[in-house]
C-alpha positions in Angstrom: 97.2 -0.1 168.0 99.3 2.9 166.9 98.6 4.7 163.7 100.5 3.2 160.8 102.7 5.4 158.6 101.4 3.7 155.5 97.9 4.1 154.1 96.6 1.3 151.8 94.1 2.0 149.1 92.8 -0.4 146.5 93.3 1.1 143.1 92.6 -1.9 140.8 90.8 -5.2 141.3 92.3 -7.8 138.9 89.5 -10.3 139.3 86.6 -8.2 138.2 85.7 -7.1 134.6 87.1 -5.7 132.4 90.4 -7.4 133.5 88.8 -10.6 134.9 92.1 -12.4 135.7 91.5 -15.9 137.2 91.4 -15.5 141.0 93.7 -18.6 141.3 96.4 -16.7 139.3 96.5 -13.7 141.7 98.9 -15.1 144.3 102.5 -14.8 145.3 104.7 -16.5 142.7 102.4 -16.3 139.7 101.6 -12.6 139.7 104.3 -9.9 139.5 104.4 -6.1 139.6 107.2 -4.4 137.7 107.6 -0.8 138.8 104.5 1.2 138.2 104.0 0.0 134.6 103.2 -3.7 134.3 101.4 -6.5 136.2 101.8 -10.0 134.8 99.7 -13.0 136.0 100.3 -16.6 134.8 96.9 -18.1 134.3 96.4 -21.7 133.2 97.6 -21.9 129.5 98.1 -18.1 129.1 99.9 -15.1 130.5 97.9 -11.9 131.3 99.8 -8.6 130.9 98.2 -5.5 132.4 99.8 -2.3 131.1 99.2 0.3 133.9 100.7 3.1 131.9 98.2 2.6 129.1 95.0 2.9 131.0 95.1 -0.7 132.5 94.9 -2.4 129.1 95.2 -6.1 129.2 96.8 -8.4 126.7 96.6 -12.2 127.0 99.3 -14.4 125.3 98.7 -18.1 124.9 101.7 -19.7 126.5 102.5 -21.8 129.5 104.7 -20.4 132.2 105.3 -20.8 135.9 106.2 -17.1 136.3 106.6 -14.0 134.1 107.9 -10.5 134.4 108.0 -7.5 132.0 111.0 -5.3 131.3 109.8 -1.8 132.4 111.8 0.0 129.7 110.7 -2.1 126.6 108.0 -4.5 126.1 110.0 -7.7 126.6 108.5 -10.5 128.6 110.7 -12.9 130.6 109.2 -16.3 131.4 110.1 -19.0 133.9 109.0 -22.5 132.7 108.6 -25.6 134.7 
């Protein structure tokens, strides 16, 4: 196999403390990455917002959503409901 031009390195594990996002919520369709600033994960009954530009701080909002995404310029959360 030829050398790949991309090198992958794990920088953050969402499922381990202190973030401890539900492993079932870390999948395509319920977890989004917006630029290099925010990761949002839709957990059962809540949305977890990880602010990468603020030292990986996590905020959990009690709401139900199928998918969520943050605006990278201002802290506005867009939700997709069932």
